[in-house]
C-alpha positions in Angstrom: 0.0 0.0 0.0 2.9 2.3 0.6 4.3 1.8 -2.8 0.8 2.1 -4.4 0.0 5.4 -2.7 3.4 6.8 -3.4 2.5 6.9 -7.2 -0.6 9.2 -6.6 -0.8 12.9 -7.0 -1.2 14.2 -3.4 -2.4 17.7 -4.4 -5.2 16.6 -6.7 -8.7 17.2 -5.3 -10.4 13.8 -5.0 -13.6 12.4 -3.6 -13.1 9.2 -1.4 -15.8 6.8 -0.5 -14.9 5.1 2.7 -17.0 2.2 4.1 -16.6 -1.0 6.2 -18.2 -4.4 6.5 -17.6 -7.5 8.5 -17.1 -11.2 8.0 -18.0 -14.1 10.2 -15.0 -16.2 11.3 -15.3 -19.7 12.7 -11.6 -20.6 12.4 -11.0 -21.1 16.0 -8.6 -19.1 18.1 -8.0 -16.1 15.9 -7.0 -12.9 17.8 -8.8 -10.5 15.6 -12.0 -12.4 15.5 -14.2 -10.9 18.2 -17.8 -10.6 19.0 -19.1 -7.3 17.7 -22.2 -5.6 16.2 -22.8 -7.1 12.8 -26.0 -6.2 10.8 -26.7 -9.9 10.4 -25.7 -11.5 13.7 -25.3 -15.3 13.3 -23.7 -15.7 16.7 -20.1 -16.0 15.4 -17.1 -13.8 16.1 -16.4 -11.3 13.3 -13.5 -9.5 11.6 -14.0 -6.0 10.2 -12.4 -4.7 7.1 -12.8 -1.4 5.2 -11.9 0.2 1.9 -11.1 3.8 0.9 -12.0 4.2 -2.8 -10.9 7.2 -4.9 -14.0 7.9 -7.0 -12.4 10.7 -9.0 -9.8 8.4 -10.6 -11.9 5.2 -10.0 -9.3 3.2 -8.1 -8.9 2.0 -4.5 -6.4 3.8 -2.2 -6.2 1.5 0.8 -7.9 -1.2 2.8 -7.8 -2.0 6.5 -8.6 -5.0 8.7 -9.4 -4.6 12.4 -10.9 -6.5 15.3 -14.6 -7.3 15.3 -15.4 -5.4 18.5 -14.2 -2.0 17.2 -17.0 0.2 15.9 -17.0 2.2 12.7 -16.6 5.6 14.4 -13.5 4.6 16.3 -11.8 3.2 13.2 -12.4 6.3 11.2 -9.8 8.3 13.1 -7.1 5.7 12.5 -8.0 5.7 8.8 -7.8 9.5 8.6 -4.4 9.4 10.3 -3.2 6.9 7.7 -4.5 9.0 4.8 -2.8 12.0 6.2 0.4 10.0 6.6 0.4 9.2 2.9 0.4 12.9 2.3 -3.0 13.4 0.7 -4.1 17.1 1.1 -7.3 17.7 -0.8 -9.8 15.0 0.0 -13.5 15.1 0.4 -14.8 12.0 2.2 -18.1 10.5 1.4 -19.4 8.7 4.5 -22.4 6.7 5.8 -24.4 7.7 8.9 -22.4 5.1 10.9 -19.4 7.4 11.0 -21.4 10.4 12.2 -20.0 11.8 15.5 -18.8 15.1 16.8 -15.3 13.7 17.4 -15.0 12.4 13.8 -16.1 15.7 12.4 -13.7 17.7 14.6 -10.8 15.4 13.6 -11.6 15.9 9.9 -11.6 19.6 10.5 -8.2 19.4 12.1 -6.9 17.4 9.1 -8.5 20.1 6.8 -10.5 17.4 5.0 -14.0 18.0 3.7 -16.9 15.6 4.0 -20.3 14.6 2.6 -22.1 12.6 5.3 -25.5 11.2 5.8 -26.9 12.4 9.2 -28.4 10.0 11.7 -32.2 10.2 11.3 -32.9 10.5 15.0 -30.5 13.3 15.8 -32.6 16.0 17.5 -31.1 18.9 15.5 -32.0 17.1 12.2 -35.6 16.7 13.5 -35.7 20.4 14.3 -34.4 21.5 10.9 -36.8 19.3 9.0 -39.7 20.4 11.1 -38.7 24.1 10.7 -38.6 23.8 6.9 -41.3 21.2 6.4 -43.8 22.3 3.7 -41.3 24.7 2.0 -39.9 22.5 -0.7 -41.7 19.1 -1.1 -43.7 20.2 -4.1 -41.6 23.0 -5.6 -40.4 22.0 -9.1 -37.3 24.1 -8.6 -36.3 21.8 -5.7 -36.9 18.6 -7.7 -34.0 16.1 -8.3 -35.4 14.2 -11.1 -32.9 11.4 -11.3 -34.0 10.2 -7.8 -37.7 11.4 -7.8 -36.7 13.4 -4.7 -37.1 17.0 -3.6 -34.4 18.8 -1.7 -33.3 22.2 -0.3 -30.1 23.4 1.5 -29.9 25.2 4.8 -26.8 26.8 6.3 -26.4 26.1 10.1 -24.1 24.9 12.9 -23.7 21.2 13.4 -23.5 21.4 17.2 -23.7 24.1 19.8 -20.0 25.0 20.0 -19.3 24.5 16.4 -17.2 27.4 15.0 -17.9 26.6 11.3 -21.1 26.8 9.3 -22.2 23.6 7.7 -24.6 22.9 4.8 -27.5 20.8 5.6 -29.3 19.3 2.6 -32.9 18.3 3.5 -34.7 15.8 1.2 -38.2 14.4 0.9 -39.2 11.4 -1.2 -42.9 10.4 -1.4 -42.2 6.7 -2.1 -39.9 6.6 0.9 -42.5 8.2 3.1 -45.1 5.4 2.3 -42.7 2.5 2.8 -41.2 4.0 6.0 -44.6 4.9 7.5 -45.8 1.3 6.9 -42.7 -0.1 8.5 -43.1 2.1 11.6 -46.7 1.0 11.9 -45.8 -2.7 11.5 -43.0 -2.4 14.1 -45.4 -0.9 16.6 -48.0 -3.6 16.1 -45.3 -6.3 16.4 -44.0 -4.7 19.7 -47.5 -4.6 21.1 -48.1 -8.3 20.3 -44.8 -9.2 22.0 -45.6 -7.1 25.1 -49.0 -8.6 25.4 -47.4 -12.1 25.5 -45.1 -11.3 28.4 -47.5 -9.4 30.7 -47.1 -10.6 34.3 -43.8 -12.3 33.6 -40.3 -11.3 34.9 -38.8 -9.7 31.7 -36.8 -6.7 30.8 -37.7 -5.2 27.4 -35.0 -3.7 25.1 -34.5 0.1 25.1 -36.1 0.4 21.7 -39.4 -0.4 23.3 -39.0 2.4 25.8 -38.6 4.9 22.9 -42.1 4.3 21.7 -43.9 3.1 25.0 -44.1 4.0 28.7 -43.5 0.6 30.3 -44.8 -0.4 33.7 -42.8 -2.8 35.9 -43.4 -4.1 39.4 -40.7 -6.1 41.2 -39.0 -6.9 37.9 -42.3 -8.1 36.4 -43.7 -6.5 33.3 -47.3 -5.4 33.7 -48.2 -3.0 31.0 -47.5 -0.2 28.4 -48.8 3.0 27.1 -48.0 4.6 23.8 -45.8 7.7 23.7 -48.1 9.5 21.4 -45.9 12.6 20.9 -42.9 10.5 20.0 -44.8 8.3 17.5 -46.6 11.2 15.9 -43.3 13.1 15.4 -41.6 10.0 13.9 -44.6 9.5 11.4 -44.3 13.2 10.4 -40.7 12.7 9.6 -41.2 9.6 7.4 -39.9 10.2 3.9 -37.3 12.9 5.0 -33.6 12.5 5.3 -30.6 14.8 5.4 -27.0 15.0 4.2 -24.5 17.5 5.8 -21.5 18.8 3.8 -18.5 20.9 4.9 -18.3 22.6 1.5 -21.0 24.7 -0.1 -23.0 22.9 -2.8 -26.5 22.3 -4.0 -28.9 19.7 -2.6 -28.7 17.9 -6.0 -24.8 17.8 -6.0 -24.7 16.5 -2.4 -27.2 13.7 -3.2 -25.4 12.7 -6.4 -22.1 12.5 -4.5 -23.6 10.5 -1.7 -25.3 8.1 -4.1 -22.1 7.5 -6.0 -20.6 5.8 -2.8 -22.6 2.6 -3.5 -19.5 1.5 -5.4 -18.1 0.4 -2.1 -21.4 -1.5 -1.2 -21.2 -3.2 -4.6 -17.6 -4.2 -4.0 -18.5 -5.7 -0.6 -21.6 -7.4 -2.1 -19.6 -9.0 -4.9 -17.0 -10.3 -2.4 -19.7 -11.8 -0.2 -22.1 -13.1 -2.9 -20.3 -14.0 -6.1 -17.0 -15.1 -4.5 -18.8 -16.8 -1.6 -16.8 -15.1 1.0 -19.5 -14.2 3.5 -17.5 -16.3 6.1 -13.9 -17.1 6.4 -13.4 -20.8 6.1 -11.3 -23.3 8.0 -10.5 -26.9 7.1 -10.5 -29.5 9.8 -9.7 -33.2 10.0 
């Protein structure tokens, strides 16, 4: 990787898609294989690996492997240090919501790197921004992004209270996404109610996700009942169909969405590895 990156122009402005995934490992006593937080948990230890892909020149820059218990946000800082060590000066990172954190953004600022990042949907400031501008752009043809049948607008704001730099929030609305998301929320609520009805009167501790939507009643560790948090549910239903991307550079909502959508090259690469090459799990031969 040192030799590979030594051949690249370090002063060229490039967009880098960075993403990670994990693989199951049943190979026995492997130090890197640890229990973590995979999307599809099969009860096996995992190994994480990530790829930084230069989308401007359509070639990979580097890959990393790291223990299964390390989360994406923690790994991002080490990757940024490695990129800086290679001497890249003008990089705009395109990142998924899994890398969103105040510490990550501050570290990118300190490296003088720009970013295009999906914002976590339940972040309170995102809710407030969407609710503040709801109804201003969802039907305006000037806000239409035809390639994705989406409407978007851009708002300049601080990312967090003590942020000393203005960021650009791109707020989007997609009618098709609203219908599917709303149906999913309603189905989740129905499923949770069915589960809670089954365990009434039993000694049982429900996951925190249930507490988000319901006021739960316990007595001496036994579960006795629930009541909907109507304000929380109504707010979430109002936000169905909306999502947001934050950028450090000024750009239009259409430009930000096009850049973020282009990062699916990493997803396709991981998908090819796991599907066509059959490498969803690392294998081991035994006697």
